[in-house]
C-alpha positions in Angstrom: -18.2 -10.6 3.1 -19.1 -7.2 1.8 -19.0 -4.0 3.9 -22.3 -2.5 5.0 -23.5 0.5 7.0 -23.1 -1.4 10.2 -19.5 -2.5 9.6 -16.6 -0.7 11.4 -14.7 1.8 9.2 -11.8 0.6 7.2 -8.5 1.7 8.8 -5.7 2.3 6.3 -3.1 2.1 9.0 -3.9 -1.6 9.4 -3.7 -2.2 5.7 -7.3 -3.6 5.6 -8.6 -5.1 2.4 -11.4 -7.5 3.2 -11.8 -10.6 1.1 -15.4 -11.2 0.0 -15.3 -13.3 -3.2 -16.9 -16.6 -2.2 -15.2 -18.6 -5.0 -11.8 -17.4 -3.8 -12.7 -18.3 -0.2 -13.8 -21.7 -1.3 -10.4 -22.2 -3.2 -8.4 -21.1 -0.1 -10.3 -23.5 2.2 -9.9 -26.2 -0.4 -6.1 -25.6 -0.5 -5.8 -25.7 3.3 -8.1 -28.7 3.5 -8.7 -28.5 7.3 -9.5 -31.7 9.0 -11.4 -32.2 12.3 -9.0 -31.9 15.1 -6.6 -29.6 13.3 -5.2 -26.7 15.4 -6.0 -23.7 13.2 -4.8 -20.1 13.8 -6.1 -17.3 11.7 -4.2 -14.0 11.5 -6.3 -10.9 10.8 -9.8 -12.4 10.5 -11.2 -8.9 9.8 -15.0 -9.2 9.2 -14.9 -13.0 9.4 -15.4 -14.2 5.8 -12.6 -16.7 5.9 -13.3 -17.5 9.6 -16.8 -18.5 8.7 -15.6 -20.7 5.8 -13.1 -22.4 8.0 -15.6 -23.1 10.8 -17.7 -25.0 8.4 -14.8 -27.6 8.4 -13.5 -27.5 12.0 -15.2 -27.1 15.4 -12.7 -24.6 16.9 -10.5 -21.9 15.7 -8.0 -19.5 17.2 -7.7 -16.0 15.7 -5.6 -12.8 16.2 -7.1 -9.4 15.4 -5.5 -6.0 16.1 -8.6 -3.9 15.4 -10.7 -3.8 18.5 -13.9 -2.8 16.6 -13.5 -5.8 14.3 -12.8 -8.0 17.2 -16.0 -6.9 18.8 -17.9 -7.8 15.6 -16.3 -11.2 15.6 -17.3 -11.9 19.2 -20.9 -11.1 18.2 -20.8 -13.2 15.1 -19.1 -16.4 16.5 -19.6 -18.1 19.9 -16.5 -18.2 22.1 -16.5 -22.0 22.2 -15.9 -22.0 18.5 -13.7 -18.9 18.0 -11.0 -18.2 20.6 -10.1 -14.6 19.8 -6.8 -12.9 20.8 -6.9 -9.1 20.5 -3.5 -7.7 19.7 -0.7 -7.3 17.2 0.3 -10.6 15.4 3.9 -9.3 15.5 3.8 -9.8 19.2 2.3 -13.2 19.0 4.2 -16.1 20.7 2.7 -19.4 19.7 4.0 -20.9 22.9 1.6 -18.7 24.8 -1.4 -20.2 23.1 -1.0 -23.3 25.2 0.4 -26.8 24.7 1.9 -27.4 21.3 -0.8 -29.2 19.3 -0.1 -32.6 17.8 1.5 -31.9 14.5 1.8 -28.2 15.1 -0.3 -25.1 14.3 -1.8 -24.6 10.9 -1.6 -20.8 10.4 -3.8 -19.1 7.8 -4.7 -15.5 6.9 -5.2 -12.7 4.6 -2.1 -10.7 5.7 -2.0 -6.9 5.5 0.5 -5.9 2.8 2.3 -3.4 5.1 3.4 -6.0 7.6 3.5 -9.2 5.6 7.3 -9.6 5.4 8.1 -8.8 9.1 5.3 -11.1 10.1 6.6 -13.9 8.0 10.0 -13.5 9.7 8.4 -13.5 13.1 6.6 -16.7 12.4 9.7 -18.3 10.9 11.4 -17.7 14.2 8.8 -20.0 15.8 8.6 -22.4 12.9 9.1 -25.5 15.2 5.6 -24.8 16.5 4.1 -24.8 12.9 2.8 -27.6 10.7 2.1 -25.4 7.7 1.0 -21.8 6.7 -1.4 -20.7 4.0 -1.4 -16.9 3.4 -3.0 -14.5 1.0 -0.3 -12.0 0.2 0.7 -9.4 -2.4 1.7 -11.3 -5.5 5.1 -9.6 -5.6 5.8 -11.0 -2.1 4.9 -14.5 -3.1 7.1 -14.1 -6.2 10.0 -13.1 -3.9 9.3 -16.1 -1.6 9.4 -18.6 -4.4 12.1 -17.1 -6.6 15.0 -19.0 -8.1 18.6 -17.9 -7.7 19.6 -15.5 -10.5 16.1 -14.0 -10.8 15.0 -10.4 -10.2 12.8 -11.3 -7.2 15.4 -13.5 -5.5 16.6 -11.9 -2.2 16.8 -12.0 1.6 13.2 -13.2 2.0 13.8 -16.0 -0.4 16.9 -17.3 1.2 15.8 -16.9 4.8 12.6 -18.7 4.1 14.2 -21.5 2.1 16.6 -22.2 5.0 13.7 -23.5 7.1 10.7 -24.2 4.9 9.5 -24.9 1.4 7.1 -22.3 -0.2 4.8 -22.9 -3.2 2.6 -20.4 -5.0 -0.9 -21.8 -5.4 -3.1 -19.3 -7.3 -3.6 -15.7 -8.0 -6.3 -13.4 -6.6 -7.5 -10.3 -8.5 -8.1 -6.9 -6.8 -11.8 -7.2 -7.3 -12.0 -10.1 -4.8 -11.4 -7.5 -2.0 -13.2 -4.6 -0.4 -11.8 -2.1 -1.0 -9.9 -3.4 -4.0 -6.1 -3.0 -3.5 -3.9 -1.5 -6.2 -2.0 -4.7 -6.6 -2.7 -8.4 -7.4 -2.5 -11.0 -4.7 -1.6 -14.7 -4.5 -2.1 -17.6 -2.1 1.1 -19.3 -0.9 1.7 -22.5 1.0 4.7 -22.7 3.4 5.7 -26.0 4.9 8.5 -26.1 7.5 11.2 -28.6 6.8 11.7 -31.6 9.1 15.4 -30.9 9.0 16.3 -27.2 8.2 18.8 -26.6 5.4 20.8 -24.6 7.8 21.5 -26.2 11.2 20.6 -24.2 14.3 24.3 -23.8 15.4 25.1 -21.9 12.2 21.9 -20.0 11.8 23.0 -16.8 13.5 26.1 -16.5 11.2 24.0 -17.5 8.2 21.4 -14.7 8.9 24.2 -12.2 9.4 25.8 -13.0 6.1 22.5 -13.0 4.2 21.4 -9.7 5.7 24.7 -8.0 4.9 24.9 -9.5 1.4 21.4 -8.3 0.3 21.7 -4.9 1.9 24.1 -4.1 -1.0 22.9 -6.6 -3.5 24.5 -4.8 -6.5 27.9 -5.3 -5.0 30.0 -8.4 -5.4 30.3 -10.7 -2.4 33.8 -9.5 -1.9 32.8 -5.9 -1.6 29.4 -6.4 0.1 30.7 -8.6 2.8 33.9 -6.7 3.4 34.6 -6.3 7.1 32.5 -9.3 8.0 34.6 -11.9 6.2 38.3 -12.3 5.8 40.3 -12.7 2.6 40.1 -16.3 1.5 36.8 -17.0 3.3 34.8 -17.0 0.1 37.2 -19.3 -1.7 37.2 -21.6 1.4 33.4 -21.8 1.0 33.7 -22.6 -2.7 32.2 -19.2 -3.7 33.4 -16.8 -6.4 34.3 -13.5 -4.7 33.2 -11.7 -7.9 29.7 -13.2 -7.8 26.6 -11.2 -6.6 24.3 -12.4 -3.8 21.3 -13.0 -6.0 23.2 -15.9 -7.7 24.0 -17.7 -4.4 21.7 -20.4 -3.2 21.1 -21.4 0.4 23.8 -24.0 0.4 26.3 -21.4 -0.7 25.5 -19.0 2.0 25.5 -21.9 4.5 29.0 -22.9 3.4 30.2 -19.4 4.1 28.5 -19.5 7.5 30.3 -22.7 8.3 33.6 -21.1 7.4 32.8 -18.0 9.5 31.7 -20.0 12.5 34.7 -22.3 12.4 37.2 -19.5 12.0 
């Protein structure tokens, strides 16, 4: 949906880039493939272009919008019985507060602002047991980090923490011209599906997260040096890891093995 003279001003602090390309909107909705009865939650509906496309497939939609002017425009554009709007910051959103967990979980979608995409992903991952799947339009670099393989330049904390609880797949790219205003970066659509059984069990997750955060805060250091003070001599060998290895070469299972040693110490 293109901006016009009646549209609220674009607020840079919210990282607003509004998707208006109808062919991209069609591809996104096709990738989501919403079915009647699905519980859909859109984050950052903005001027409602994706909202409108989704409501052609489902009767009802929840949405979270931080910009009060945009929220008012959405209320005028869509009847409340079809769009249940929550005005506020998605980083404060608790899925449990939206009501009873829908059958199969929430299907979360959105064109996420680039400036909060990573913290918002972590916030949603903390509630992943409420989620069936997620489809997001993100900065392409973020999607590359989410789907990176061990040993690659993009592989890091986001990759590992996401892979511990979900599978992520890049679907297709989106050029800057699909937005108003055009961002300075390319974008991509990603699908995230929570695992029925997480790769890291809940009882070890706190230790796992602590190790991953520490390791990638000094990713150029070896595991021995980067994790010094957190682990004891011999912990890496006990986990089957090379102390001279760097964190970008360790997969989820390797970090989990070290978390197991740390928890059982």
